[in-house]
N, C-alpha and C positions, 0 to 999 in steps of 0.2 A: 576547442580545436584539439587536434591530435599532437603528440609530442614531435617537436622538430628534430630531424635527424642530426642536426648540428649540436644538439644538447648532449653532453656527456652523461652517462648513466648516474654518476654520483655528484654531479655538479649542483651546487646550491645557488639558486637564483632567487634573490629576495623579491617577493611579490610587489612590494611598494615601489621598487625601482621600475619594474616592468610596467606597473600601472601608470607611473608618472610619464612614461613615454607614449601613452596611448591617449587618443581623444576621448572625452567623456561620452558615455552612452546617452541616448535620448530618453531612456527609461529610468525612472526614479529607483535607485538601488535599495531604497528602504521599503519599497512596496513588494513584499514577498510574493504576492499573488501575480503581479505583473511580471516580475522576474521569472517566476515559475513558467508561465505561459510563453514568454518570449524565448527562454532557453529551451523549452520543450519543442518549440516550432523550428528552431534552428540554432546553429552555433553563433555566439556573439562573445568573442573573447574579452572585449572591453567590458561588457556588462558582467560577465562571469567574474573578472578580476575585481571590479568595483564592489560587487556584492560580497565576495569572499573576504576582501580586506575589511569591509564594514562589519561583517559577522565575526571575524577574528578579533577585531577590536572589542566587540561586544562581549565575547567569551573570555577575554584575556584575564579577567579577575575571578572567573569561576573556579571553585576548588577542583583540584585534579590529583588523584592518588596514584597516577601512573608512574612507576619507577623510571629513572633516567638511564637505565642500562637494559640491554636485551635480556641478560640473565635474570635481572630483577623483574622484568615483565613476565618472563616464563613462570616464575614463582607466583607472581601476582595473579596470573590466569588460573593457576592450579588452586590457589586459595579462594579466588572468586567462584570458581566452579563448585568447590566443596561447600561454600557458604550457601549458594543458590540451591544446591541439592538438599542441604539440611533444612532450609526454610520451606522447600516444597514438601518434604516429608512431614513437617509440622502442619502444613496446610492440609495435606491429605488425611492426617490423623484427626485433625479438628473436624473435617467434613464427615469422616466416618462416625464421629461422636455427635453428629447432629448440627454442626455449625452451618449457617446459611452460606450461599455463594458470596464470595468476597467482592466481586466486581459487578455482576449483572443481577439486578433485582428483578428484571423482566426480560422477555425475549426482545421487546422493542428496544431496550437499552443496548442489548448485544448487537442488534442490527444498526443502531445509531453509531456504535463504535466502528463497525465495518465502514460506514460512510465517512466518519470523522477522520479516519487515518488513511482514506483513499488517496489523497494527493501524494503521500509518501510511498504507499505500497505500489502505486501505478508507475513509479520510476525506480522500482527496486533494483539495486545493483548499478544504477546509472553513474555513481561516482567513479567507477572503474573504467568507463568507456574510453577515456582519454589515453589509456595505456596500450590500446590495441596495436598501435603502430610500432610498438616495441616488440612485436612478436618474434623477431629474430634474436633478441637479446635474452639469454638465459636468466639474467637477474630479474626479469619481469615475468617469468613464467608463473610463479605462484599467484600474482595479481590477475594475470590473464585467465588462469585456470578458474579462479573464483568467479570472474565475470562470465565465463562460458557456462559455469554451473548455475549461476543466477538466471541465465537464459535457457537453462534446461538442455544445453548443447543442441538446441534447435528442435527438440521434441516438445510439441505444444502442451501436453499434460505434465511437463516438468518445468516449463517456462514460468517463472514466478509471476510475471505480470499477466500472462494469459490466465493462470489459475485464479488470480485475484479479480480480474475482469469478469470471469464467469461467475464467481461468488457474488459479486455486486449485482450482476444481471439476474441471477437466480432469485434474489430477494428484493429486487426493485430498489436498490440503493444507488443507482447510477447518477442521481441528481446531487453531486457533491461539489460542482463548480462554484456554487454560491456560498460555500463555507467561509468563515472569517479568515483574515490574512494569516493568523498564527498557525492555522492548519497547513499552510503551504511553506512554512519556513524550512523544515527539514528537506522537503522535496526540492526546493530551490537551491539549498546548499548542495545536494547531490548532483543536480544538473549543472551547477556552477563548477563543481569539481570535474565533472565530465568534460567541460569545455575549457578548463583552466589547468589541466594536468601538467602542462609544460612548466608553468611558473610555480605551481603549488604541489609538487610531488611529495615533500615531507608531510604537508598537511593532509594530503590524500591518504598517505600510508597511515597516519595517526587516526584519521577519521575511520578508515577501514578497520583498524585494530579495535577501536571502541565499538563500532557497529556490529562486529561479528561475535562479540561476547554474548553468552546466553543470559538473558535477563529473567528474573523470577516471573515477571508479569506475562512472559510468553508461555510459560508452562501453565500458569493458572488460567489465562484466557483460553488456551487450547482445551483444557479440561472442562471449563464452564460452557464454552460454545458447544461442545459435544453433548453436554447435558441438556442443552436447550434445542437440540435437534438441528444444529447448524454445522455443516461440514467443516471440521477444523483443519483440513489437510494442509492449507496454505501455512498455517501456524505450526503444525506438527512437523512439516517438512523443514522449517527453519530450526526446530529443536534438534533434528537429526543432522542436517548438513552443517550446522554451526558448532558441532561438538568440539571440545578442546583436545581430543585425541587425534582423530584423523580428519576432522572437518575444517570449516572456514576459520574458526578461532585459531587453530593450529597453523593453518596456511597463512593467516594474516601475520603471525609472528615470524614465520619463515620468510615472508615477503620483506619484512623489516630487516632481517638479517642480510638478505640479498642486496638491498639497495643502500644500506648504511655505508657512508663514505669510508674507504680504506686509506685514502690519502688526504682528503679534505677534512674540514672541521666537523667531526662526528658529533661533538657536543652541541654545536649550533643546529645541526640537523635534528638531533633529538629534542631540542627545545621547540622546534617547529612541529615535530611529530606530536608533542604534547599539546600544542596549540590546536592542531587538527583534531586531536582526541576530544578536546573540550567542545568542539562544534556539535557533538552529539547531544549536548544538554540544552541547546537552544530550541525555541519554538514550543509547540504543544506536545508534551510527552504522552505516552500511552495511558498511564494511570490518570493523568489530568484530563485527557480526552474522554475517558470513561466517566469520570466524576462530573464532567461538565453537562451531562445529560439531565434535563429537567422535563419530566413527562408532560406536565401542564404547558410549559412554554413551547415545547417542541410540537405538541398537538395543535395549539393555537396558531403557531407560525405556519404549520403545514396547511391548515384550513384557510388561513389568510392568503397564502400563495394560490390555493385552489380557487379562491373567490374571484380572483382577477379574470379567470377564464369562465367561471360559472355564473357570474352575476347577471348575465342576460340570457341564460339558457333554460330558465324555469317558467312554467305557465303561471298565469295569474291566480289560478285556483289553488296553487301551492302556497299555503299561508301558515304562519306560526305567530301566535299572539297578535293576530289581526293584521300582520304585515306580510307582504309577499316575500318569498325566498330571495327574489332578485333584489328587493329593497334591503334585506338583511345583509346580503353579500356585496352591496354597493360600496361599502366602506370596510376595509379589513379590520379597522379598529373595533367594529361591532361584533366580531366573532365571539369573544368571551360572553357577552350578553346573549347572543344568539344561542350558544350552547346551554346557558342557564334556562332559557325559555324552552328549549327542546326537552330538558330534564323536567321542568315544571309541568309540562303538558304530557309527560309520560312517554315521549319518543325515546328517551335515554334513561336507563335505570342504573345509576352509578352504584358501584360496589357489588354488582351482580355479574355473572358471566355475560359476555357481550351478546350471546344468542338470545337472551331474554329481552333485548331492546329492539323495538320496531325499526329504529334508525339503522341498526346494524344489518337488518334483513334487507334494507334498501341497497346496501353497497356490497354485500357478501353473497357469493353464490352465482352460478352461471345464469340464473333466471332473475337475478336482482335487477331492479329498475335502473340502478346506476352501475351495472356491471362494467368493469374496465376503467372506471373513473379513478379508482385508487390503486396504487401499486401494492405489491405484497408488503413492503415495508410500511406504507401508509395505513394499510388495513391492520397490521400488527400494532401500530401506534394507537390507532383508534380503539382497537379491541382491548389493549392494556389500559388505556385511559378510562374506558367505560367500566372495566372491572375494578378499578381503583376507587375506593370511597372518596368523596369530596374532602373529607377531613385528613386525607393523606395517609391513612392507615394502610398497612400492607394488605393487598387483596388476597383473596383465596385463590392461589395459583394452581390450576390443574396440573397433574403430573405430565411432564413433557418426555416424550420418547427420545432417547439420545440418537444422534446421527448413526452410530454403529448399530443400535437396536433397529432403527428404521431399515438399514441395509439388510440385516438378518431377516426381517419380516418380508422384504421384497424377494430375497433369495428363496425363502420358503415357498412363497407363492409361485415362483418360477420353477419349483420342483427340483431345485439343486440344493446341495448342502453347503455350497460355497458361494462367495460373491462372484457374480458373473462379470466377465471382462470382454469387451469387444476386442477384435484383433488389434494388436498394437503396432502394426506395420506403419511405416512412415507415410505411405500414400494415403492411408485413411485419414491422417491428420491434416494433410495438405489440401486435398480436393474435397469440396462439399458435394452433397448429393444432387443439388440442382444442376442440370445440364448446362444452362447458360453460364452460371457462375463458374462451373468447371472449365468451360472453354476460355473464359476471361482470365482466370487465375493461371490456367495451364499455359496460355500464351505468354503471360508475364514471366513465369518460371522458365519457359523455353527461351525467352529473350535473355534472361539472366544467364542461362547455360551458354547461349551463343556469345554473349559478351565475355564470359570467362574464357571461352575457347579462343577468343580473339586477342586476349592479353598476351603481351610479349615476354612476361617474366612472372615469377612467383610474387615478387614485390608488388607488381601491378595488380595481380589477381587478389592478393590479400587486401590491398587498399580499396578495391572495388567492393569486396565483401564487407569490410569494416564499415563502409558508408551505410550499408543496409542493417548494420547491427547497432545503430544509434538508439538512444532511449525511446524515441518516438517510432522506430521502425522495426525493432527486432521481433516484436510479437506478431507482425503481419506475416502473410504467407511467404512473401519474398524474403523478409527478415529471418524467418525460421529456416528457410532453405539456405540462406547465406551463412547462418550460424552453423548449420550442419556441415557445410562444405569447409568453412573456416576451421572448425574443430578437427575435421579429417586431415586437412593440409597441415595443421599445426602440430599434429602428433610427431 
């Protein structure tokens, strides 16, 4: 829910008291995945409060090095930034001296990482949604400015969620909904803060302060994704916008200065800020998500999931080790043995480039018999699995052209010396090329324009726009337009 107008800017409202006055939600607040989907689909203040109280209790005993004064936090940010910079310089020096990539042993692992963190990245910035109703209060201006920048101020190629959705689609990593519950914890926390900002303002400010600090893993993942030919823009964008000088790390500290009670109990407020800061350490972290990748397990799990659809799709003459393919696929538990038989009969040549295997030629290429059955991510997974010797030794990985090098090659072919850019006008981003879709979306945006024209006040117009800027809406055509108008009226 959005902030109640009756709430004073610096009033401290204890969440446990607010929670005690509400009926229990029908959703189990310990199930992060269920909470995530429920809060994404709509506001549920009861569930948001229950989930946040439970997570705050869970995080209460975690270590926290955040100082308890604003000036102390400013020094802490500067020290943290210097330390991260020094560690990154050491990483780059090691790489120049021949050290291997720190995080991604293969391109498949890098794509797995994109999928593993998708539940969090697809609600990027959501924790700040609940402050939009405070648009007329100057104390909330820094928080609202961060949220608008997370939304790209309504420009699609700057909207963080839109960028990440395109990245997932490009590499066939859209099947993330079945990830284990721990992958959803951070996203659920962000959505709960989005709908619980009224009661959890200090925690929201503390969470924001922690989330906007530049972590070392962000710099390294950006570097290694680029090496593997994967566009790192989503991650490099966060390196720049979160900087401690003029970026979100600086703005997060300014937001704390603005909302810190001047009359009320500032010490109690700061304790709750620290509690919100600790929420950043719950759930599956980036480094842990990367390390959780197991090539063998992920390949077998992917093929087992495919077998549910493919177990009745093969002709009887398709046989391996005397059994039909349908028979092999009838039970997902048979997949490891099936792969062994494919290897024994020469269909798969482990430890060699995937192109040397007959099985690979069945799935890869436009004229392959199973063209379209495997997504780009699934093909990468299979290709890396084939190239990895069964003994687990490092495969001979061919040189990968970096994302930037790929762009330079494309630019050269285009006959230009620079990266080509399509016109960056707003209309290009809003309306698709398809005429029917243009008419449908155009009607919706014209309807929004008419509704705005019919509002009786700026307050009413801003409330209408804010509803379309919710975590589940802001990346749609109507949400992007609403964000652009909101940002223009907010200036």
